[in-house]
Backbone bond lengths (Angstrom), bond angles and torsions (degrees), N, CA, C in turn:
res aa  C-N    CA-C-N  psi(-1)  N-CA   C-N-CA  omega(-1)  CA-C   N-CA-C  phi
1 X - - - 1.437 - - 1.526 109.59 -
2 X 1.328 117.69 -45.85 1.475 120.71 178.70 1.536 112.00 -62.05
3 X 1.345 113.60 -41.41 1.449 118.61 179.21 1.488 114.22 -61.45
4 X 1.352 115.03 -41.95 1.446 119.92 177.99 1.524 110.77 -65.35
5 X 1.278 116.96 -41.25 1.481 121.87 178.50 1.524 110.30 -60.13
6 X 1.326 116.32 -47.78 1.463 120.20 179.01 1.513 112.03 -64.41
7 X 1.303 118.65 -43.93 1.471 121.76 178.45 1.556 110.82 -62.93
8 X 1.335 116.18 -43.53 1.459 118.86 -178.43 1.549 111.13 -66.67
9 X 1.300 117.10 -36.97 1.466 119.97 178.16 1.521 110.52 -67.88
10 X 1.348 116.42 -40.99 1.433 119.51 178.36 1.529 111.82 -62.61
11 X 1.319 115.58 -46.66 1.471 119.17 -179.24 1.518 110.95 -64.64
12 X 1.348 117.07 -41.62 1.471 119.80 -179.36 1.527 110.15 -64.64
13 X 1.294 117.55 -29.47 1.449 121.63 178.08 1.520 112.35 -81.79
14 X 1.349 116.54 -6.05 1.463 122.18 179.75 1.522 114.79 69.71
15 X 1.323 114.65 32.08 1.470 120.65 -176.63 1.547 110.50 -108.69
16 X 1.293 115.35 146.92 1.470 120.78 172.11 1.546 106.05 -82.83
17 X 1.324 114.42 166.25 1.460 117.04 175.99 1.509 112.00 -60.20
18 X 1.348 116.76 -39.01 1.457 120.21 178.50 1.519 111.41 -61.08
19 X 1.331 117.11 -46.15 1.450 120.50 -178.60 1.529 111.28 -63.38
20 X 1.358 117.64 -46.97 1.447 119.12 179.61 1.492 112.05 -66.22
21 X 1.310 118.13 -41.67 1.465 119.74 177.41 1.534 112.43 -57.15
22 X 1.322 114.56 -43.49 1.483 118.19 177.27 1.485 111.26 -59.89
23 X 1.365 117.32 -48.64 1.437 121.92 -179.51 1.541 113.22 -61.33
24 X 1.322 114.94 -34.33 1.452 119.73 -175.04 1.550 112.20 -92.48
25 X 1.312 116.68 1.97 1.467 123.66 178.25 1.549 110.24 59.94
26 X 1.327 113.52 50.20 1.469 119.37 173.49 1.533 106.25 -141.19
27 X 1.309 115.86 179.39 1.476 117.33 -177.81 1.522 109.96 -97.73
28 X 1.317 115.73 156.30 1.485 119.60 178.64 1.515 111.97 -61.83
29 X 1.406 119.66 -41.46 1.464 118.43 178.56 1.547 111.47 -62.29
30 X 1.315 117.05 -35.47 1.461 120.91 179.70 1.528 109.17 -67.89
31 X 1.299 116.90 -44.73 1.497 119.99 177.46 1.526 110.69 -61.73
32 X 1.308 116.88 -41.73 1.479 122.18 175.53 1.507 111.42 -58.66
33 X 1.284 116.28 -42.40 1.462 121.12 -179.98 1.512 111.45 -65.09
34 X 1.338 116.39 -38.40 1.474 120.75 173.97 1.509 110.63 -62.04
35 X 1.349 115.17 -51.37 1.470 121.37 -174.76 1.510 112.72 -61.25
36 X 1.367 116.78 -33.46 1.428 121.88 -177.96 1.518 114.09 -92.87
37 X 1.356 117.60 1.53 1.440 122.47 175.56 1.539 113.89 76.57
38 X 1.326 116.24 14.78 1.460 118.68 176.24 1.491 111.68 -75.99
39 X 1.326 116.35 -27.07 1.469 123.52 178.98 1.531 105.77 -138.31
40 X 1.274 115.78 149.13 1.478 121.67 176.44 1.551 109.23 -111.04
41 X 1.345 116.41 122.07 1.459 117.95 179.55 1.538 111.23 -73.07
42 X 1.318 115.56 157.03 1.453 119.07 172.07 1.529 107.31 -66.47
43 X 1.297 115.94 165.55 1.453 120.58 176.97 1.536 111.15 -60.28
44 X 1.298 116.23 -40.62 1.499 122.18 179.57 1.551 108.62 -63.61
45 X 1.288 118.51 -43.81 1.444 121.33 178.79 1.504 113.72 -65.77
46 X 1.356 115.70 -42.97 1.456 119.71 176.93 1.519 111.18 -60.62
47 X 1.344 115.56 -40.53 1.444 120.55 179.24 1.546 110.22 -63.55
48 X 1.318 115.72 -43.69 1.484 120.10 -179.80 1.549 111.63 -62.96
49 X 1.329 117.46 -41.02 1.445 121.14 178.58 1.512 111.49 -67.56
50 X 1.344 116.43 -43.70 1.470 118.82 177.44 1.512 110.71 -63.51
51 X 1.318 118.14 -39.87 1.462 120.83 177.78 1.512 111.12 -60.68
52 X 1.320 117.00 -40.07 1.463 121.46 179.42 1.547 110.40 -65.78
53 X 1.323 117.04 -25.92 1.485 120.20 178.93 1.541 111.16 -91.42
54 X 1.350 115.76 0.25 1.431 119.91 177.77 1.532 115.31 90.52
55 X 1.351 115.89 23.01 1.471 121.50 -178.67 1.498 109.23 -120.76
56 X 1.338 113.93 156.29 1.461 122.79 170.98 1.476 109.50 -105.35
57 X 1.333 117.23 142.56 1.452 121.45 171.67 1.559 105.97 -89.54
58 X 1.320 116.38 118.60 1.450 121.24 -173.70 1.505 109.45 -124.14
59 X 1.309 116.59 139.93 1.439 122.41 173.26 1.535 108.95 -97.29
60 X 1.313 116.47 121.74 1.439 122.21 -178.06 1.531 107.86 -116.51
61 X 1.341 117.16 127.09 1.467 118.02 179.94 1.529 111.30 -56.25
62 X 1.335 115.04 142.78 1.425 119.77 178.13 1.526 111.55 -73.92
63 X 1.296 116.02 150.18 1.457 121.21 176.52 1.530 104.74 -94.05
64 X 1.321 116.23 128.44 1.435 122.86 177.77 1.557 106.80 -119.54
65 X 1.315 114.42 126.39 1.476 119.80 178.73 1.526 109.24 -97.77
66 X 1.292 114.41 143.30 1.457 119.87 172.49 1.507 107.13 -126.44
67 X 1.323 115.26 151.50 1.428 121.03 178.89 1.539 109.04 -89.09
68 X 1.317 114.60 137.59 1.465 122.18 178.41 1.512 106.56 -119.86
69 X 1.326 116.52 131.90 1.460 121.83 175.03 1.513 108.00 -90.89
70 X 1.292 115.70 115.65 1.456 122.41 -178.94 1.499 113.44 -93.76
71 X 1.325 115.53 -162.78 1.473 121.64 176.34 1.505 109.12 -57.34
72 X 1.262 114.15 149.62 1.490 121.74 175.74 1.535 112.23 57.42
73 X 1.354 117.62 22.12 1.444 121.23 175.16 1.533 116.08 76.98
74 X 1.339 117.85 5.15 1.457 120.30 177.52 1.498 110.69 -67.76
75 X 1.350 114.69 137.25 1.488 120.80 179.61 1.535 107.45 -105.50
76 X 1.311 114.92 132.75 1.463 119.59 174.78 1.527 107.70 -137.44
77 X 1.362 114.66 159.92 1.455 120.54 -174.41 1.550 109.58 -99.50
78 X 1.314 114.68 142.71 1.496 121.02 177.17 1.514 107.11 -136.33
79 X 1.346 117.16 130.73 1.465 120.13 -178.89 1.547 112.31 -83.84
80 X 1.263 116.72 165.78 1.491 121.66 175.03 1.528 108.83 -80.33
81 X 1.335 117.66 -23.93 1.463 122.51 176.01 1.547 108.09 -151.01
82 X 1.283 117.14 162.65 1.477 121.67 -175.17 1.517 110.05 -79.18
83 X 1.342 115.83 140.83 1.453 120.31 177.26 1.512 112.33 -72.06
84 X 1.335 115.74 154.98 1.461 121.69 176.02 1.533 105.39 -121.39
85 X 1.325 114.56 131.76 1.424 119.93 177.78 1.515 109.47 -116.22
86 X 1.314 117.46 150.81 1.454 121.43 172.36 1.525 106.23 -64.64
87 X 1.362 117.51 144.56 1.463 121.30 -176.83 1.526 113.63 -51.38
88 X 1.292 117.56 -42.55 1.497 119.16 -178.34 1.526 109.80 -61.75
89 X 1.305 115.60 -40.11 1.465 118.93 -179.88 1.536 111.50 -74.28
90 X 1.345 117.37 -39.83 1.419 122.72 -177.39 1.556 112.20 -64.68
91 X 1.345 115.91 -26.09 1.473 120.31 -175.90 1.498 111.21 -117.41
92 X 1.328 117.71 22.25 1.487 123.10 -179.92 1.497 111.48 -76.68
93 X 1.294 115.84 166.25 1.467 122.21 165.91 1.492 107.02 -92.34
94 X 1.333 116.84 123.71 1.446 122.00 -172.79 1.525 110.42 -129.30
95 X 1.296 116.08 160.98 1.442 122.93 173.19 1.539 105.85 -108.80
96 X 1.311 115.82 118.24 1.462 119.73 179.01 1.545 109.29 -68.39
97 X 1.315 116.20 143.71 1.499 118.46 179.69 1.527 111.43 -64.54
98 X 1.284 115.84 151.80 1.464 121.70 -174.99 1.530 112.62 -64.92
99 X 1.337 116.88 -26.28 1.485 118.09 176.95 1.525 112.74 -73.17
100 X 1.323 117.49 -9.15 1.465 121.10 177.15 1.538 111.69 -99.96
101 X 1.304 115.69 -41.03 1.489 121.51 -177.96 1.488 107.79 -98.13
102 X 1.298 116.87 113.16 1.452 121.94 -178.17 1.499 111.45 -85.33
103 X 1.302 118.05 -27.03 1.449 121.05 177.33 1.550 106.33 -161.23
104 X 1.281 116.00 163.07 1.453 120.47 176.73 1.530 112.00 89.86
105 X 1.310 115.49 -166.39 1.471 123.36 -173.50 1.531 109.69 -77.64
106 X 1.268 117.75 126.02 1.456 124.53 179.32 1.540 112.28 -95.70
107 X 1.299 116.61 -10.07 1.486 119.27 179.34 1.518 110.32 -93.39
108 X 1.341 117.11 129.08 1.455 122.85 -171.93 1.510 108.66 -135.08
109 X 1.343 114.65 134.83 1.456 123.45 174.37 1.512 106.08 -94.39
110 X 1.342 117.02 101.32 1.453 120.84 -177.42 1.504 113.53 -69.94
111 X 1.315 118.40 -11.15 1.463 121.97 175.78 1.531 109.81 -77.05
112 X 1.330 116.69 -19.65 1.467 120.22 177.04 1.528 108.14 -88.11
113 X 1.326 116.88 119.05 1.483 121.04 -171.12 1.552 109.54 -58.95
114 X 1.300 118.36 -43.67 1.455 120.40 -178.14 1.534 112.30 -63.07
115 X 1.308 115.18 -44.98 1.475 119.22 179.52 1.533 109.40 -67.23
116 X 1.341 116.75 -39.51 1.466 119.38 177.63 1.515 110.97 -59.96
117 X 1.350 117.44 -44.16 1.454 121.65 -178.84 1.527 110.63 -59.64
118 X 1.361 116.91 -46.78 1.458 119.52 178.49 1.526 112.26 -63.76
119 X 1.329 115.81 -38.65 1.447 118.76 177.49 1.499 112.25 -65.58
120 X 1.346 118.48 -44.98 1.461 121.36 178.15 1.514 110.80 -60.72
121 X 1.304 118.46 -41.60 1.463 121.06 177.86 1.539 109.21 -57.85
122 X 1.299 115.96 -47.53 1.491 120.73 -179.36 1.563 110.88 -63.74
123 X 1.309 115.92 -47.25 1.463 118.78 -176.66 1.518 110.14 -65.15
124 X 1.355 119.74 -40.85 1.455 121.78 179.46 1.531 111.01 -65.70
125 X 1.351 116.90 -34.21 1.458 119.76 177.38 1.502 114.41 -77.17
126 X 1.310 115.98 -43.46 1.508 120.68 -169.12 1.516 114.26 -109.78
127 X 1.324 118.15 -18.97 1.462 121.73 -172.15 1.491 115.44 -77.91
128 X 1.315 115.54 156.06 1.431 124.51 172.36 1.537 108.53 -90.35
129 X 1.292 116.58 174.25 1.477 120.77 179.20 1.510 112.27 -54.02
130 X 1.350 116.73 -45.91 1.473 119.76 -177.74 1.546 112.10 -64.96
131 X 1.376 116.42 -30.66 1.439 118.85 178.05 1.539 109.63 -70.77
132 X 1.301 116.59 -42.89 1.476 120.86 179.65 1.492 110.52 -61.50
133 X 1.373 115.83 -46.50 1.453 119.85 -178.19 1.523 111.42 -63.78
134 X 1.308 118.89 -30.60 1.473 122.19 -176.89 1.529 112.47 -87.00
135 X 1.334 118.09 -24.01 1.465 119.41 -170.69 1.505 116.53 -118.00
136 X 1.333 117.44 -18.29 1.478 121.97 -173.75 1.514 109.81 -108.15
137 X 1.317 116.52 124.01 1.450 121.55 174.13 1.525 107.78 -98.95
138 X 1.325 115.64 128.98 1.469 119.26 -175.57 1.504 114.62 -59.32
139 X 1.317 118.42 -44.03 1.470 121.23 -179.53 1.528 110.16 -63.83
140 X 1.328 117.48 -44.26 1.455 119.34 178.45 1.499 111.58 -67.40
141 X 1.325 117.78 -32.29 1.479 120.47 177.76 1.537 109.81 -66.44
142 X 1.320 116.57 -42.47 1.519 119.55 178.16 1.519 108.27 -60.34
143 X 1.302 118.09 -43.87 1.465 122.34 -178.59 1.504 111.58 -59.32
144 X 1.337 117.85 -36.64 1.446 125.39 -178.92 1.538 114.83 -86.06
145 X 1.292 115.19 -21.33 1.480 122.83 -163.57 1.515 114.98 -42.30
146 X 1.323 116.91 -52.19 1.451 120.63 -175.78 1.542 112.81 -67.79
147 X 1.325 116.97 -19.66 1.478 121.42 -178.07 1.526 112.52 -95.17
148 X 1.308 117.89 -10.61 1.465 120.09 -177.79 1.510 112.09 -72.57
149 X 1.326 116.08 139.48 1.445 121.88 176.69 1.526 106.36 -99.03
150 X 1.322 116.09 103.49 1.465 122.18 -175.13 1.532 109.21 -128.28
151 X 1.301 118.97 149.05 1.427 120.47 172.92 1.537 109.96 -60.97
152 X 1.337 117.55 145.87 1.462 120.48 -175.83 1.519 114.53 -54.72
153 X 1.339 117.45 -37.15 1.486 119.71 -178.33 1.537 111.45 -67.54
154 X 1.339 116.74 -38.25 1.445 120.61 177.90 1.506 111.19 -67.73
155 X 1.358 115.77 -46.26 1.472 119.60 178.77 1.536 110.25 -59.77
156 X 1.311 116.73 -43.97 1.487 120.00 179.77 1.504 112.79 -61.69
157 X 1.334 117.36 -38.65 1.484 121.02 -179.46 1.510 111.55 -71.71
158 X 1.330 117.12 -34.30 1.500 120.65 -178.91 1.539 112.23 -86.03
159 X 1.315 118.42 -22.00 1.470 121.51 -174.33 1.542 112.98 -52.93
160 X 1.350 119.52 -48.64 1.441 118.54 179.32 1.526 114.02 -59.54
161 X 1.332 117.53 -35.67 1.462 121.86 179.61 1.514 109.52 -67.22
162 X 1.346 116.19 -42.75 1.472 120.63 177.88 1.514 110.35 -65.52
163 X 1.319 118.39 -42.29 1.468 122.99 177.82 1.519 112.56 -61.21
164 X 1.338 115.28 -42.56 1.469 118.65 179.56 1.503 111.02 -65.31
165 X 1.329 117.94 -41.01 1.482 121.42 178.14 1.524 110.31 -64.10
166 X 1.302 117.68 -41.69 1.454 122.17 -179.13 1.521 110.30 -64.68
167 X 1.339 116.58 -37.73 1.470 120.91 -177.14 1.522 113.22 -79.95
168 X 1.356 116.95 -18.20 1.455 120.44 -178.20 1.537 111.32 -70.27
169 X 1.288 114.66 150.16 1.483 118.51 179.13 1.517 112.03 -77.59
């Protein structure tokens, strides 16, 4: 995992192993060993290499989903915090999984606010944790929140998560 992260950062920065190794004050063979997983760098070394490639090493809290039993025994997933998606992914055209869409069009342009709202309503009602994490962007959800048509039990379960995200700096 560390090797892939270092390799991806180097490539995204447009650097060769030699260039990045020089900038990070390490050798090319050592960097290659890290990238190929033959050796694992210390956290301090990984941070130094990423910094040399123009990246920060950041710790992001994990999203944990828990199941909530709503009215009529329906189970839905609620996270401990809102997911963040990269803009390209958050505004992509996607096909909703068949276990979420029972009928109708499964292809959604998330860049279109109206389509995104309908998709978010469906995903929050029918989706599992992995669906929510892959399809729902927290900032865009907050922007839509007051306009979403959701069952009261789902809105009530999600409201504290939305409120916490809105209050966070």
